[in-house]
C-alpha positions as CSV (number, residue, x, y, z in Angstrom):
1,G,0.0,0.0,0.0
2,Y,2.8,2.5,0.9
3,A,4.6,1.8,-2.3
4,L,1.5,2.5,-4.4
5,W,0.7,5.6,-2.4
6,Y,4.2,7.1,-2.8
7,A,4.2,6.2,-6.5
8,I,1.1,8.2,-7.2
9,L,1.6,11.0,-4.7
10,P,3.7,13.2,-6.9
11,R,0.8,13.2,-9.5
12,L,-1.8,14.5,-7.0
13,A,-2.5,18.0,-5.9
14,S,-1.6,18.5,-2.3
15,S,-5.2,19.2,-1.4
16,T,-6.4,16.0,-3.1
17,A,-3.6,14.0,-1.4
18,A,-4.6,15.4,2.0
19,V,-8.2,14.5,1.6
20,A,-7.5,11.1,0.1
21,Q,-5.6,10.2,3.3
22,L,-8.9,10.4,5.1
23,S,-9.9,7.1,3.5
24,V,-7.3,5.2,5.4
25,P,-9.6,4.2,8.4
26,V,-12.2,2.9,5.9
27,L,-9.6,0.9,4.1
28,A,-8.2,-0.5,7.3
29,A,-11.7,-1.5,8.5
30,L,-12.3,-3.2,5.1
31,G,-9.1,-5.1,5.6
32,G,-10.3,-6.3,9.0
33,I,-13.6,-7.4,7.4
34,A,-11.9,-9.3,4.6
35,L,-8.9,-10.7,6.4
36,L,-9.8,-11.1,10.0
37,D,-13.5,-12.0,9.6
38,E,-14.7,-8.9,11.4
39,A,-18.5,-8.3,11.1
40,L,-19.8,-6.0,8.4
41,T,-22.4,-4.0,10.1
42,L,-24.9,-1.4,8.9
43,R,-23.2,1.2,11.1
44,F,-19.9,0.6,9.3
45,V,-21.5,0.8,5.9
46,I,-23.2,4.1,6.7
47,A,-20.0,5.5,8.3
48,A,-17.9,4.4,5.3
49,L,-20.4,6.0,2.9
50,V,-20.4,9.3,4.8
51,V,-16.6,9.4,4.9
52,L,-16.1,8.4,1.2
53,G,-18.9,10.7,0.2
54,G,-17.2,13.6,2.0
55,I,-13.9,12.7,0.3
56,G,-15.6,12.6,-3.1
57,L,-17.3,15.9,-2.5
58,A,-14.1,17.6,-1.4
59,V,-12.1,16.3,-4.4
60,A,-14.9,17.3,-6.9
61,T,-15.1,20.7,-5.4
62,A,-11.4,21.2,-5.6
63,R,-11.3,20.2,-9.2
64,R,-14.1,22.6,-10.1
65,L,-12.3,25.5,-8.4
66,R,-9.2,25.0,-10.5
């Protein structure tokens, strides 16, 4: 994951990179669900959608402002 992140980081605007890092907790939780047999709950799904929706909104707004 780190190798991929640092490979694409130079191609991202700093604001996009900062906002994209907010997805790390969602990705870590998905890893726990996939690899550690954690429960996929409605609470997690809603929280992940809120976080990812906020990230999408921030990135879309930043692109429109350029």
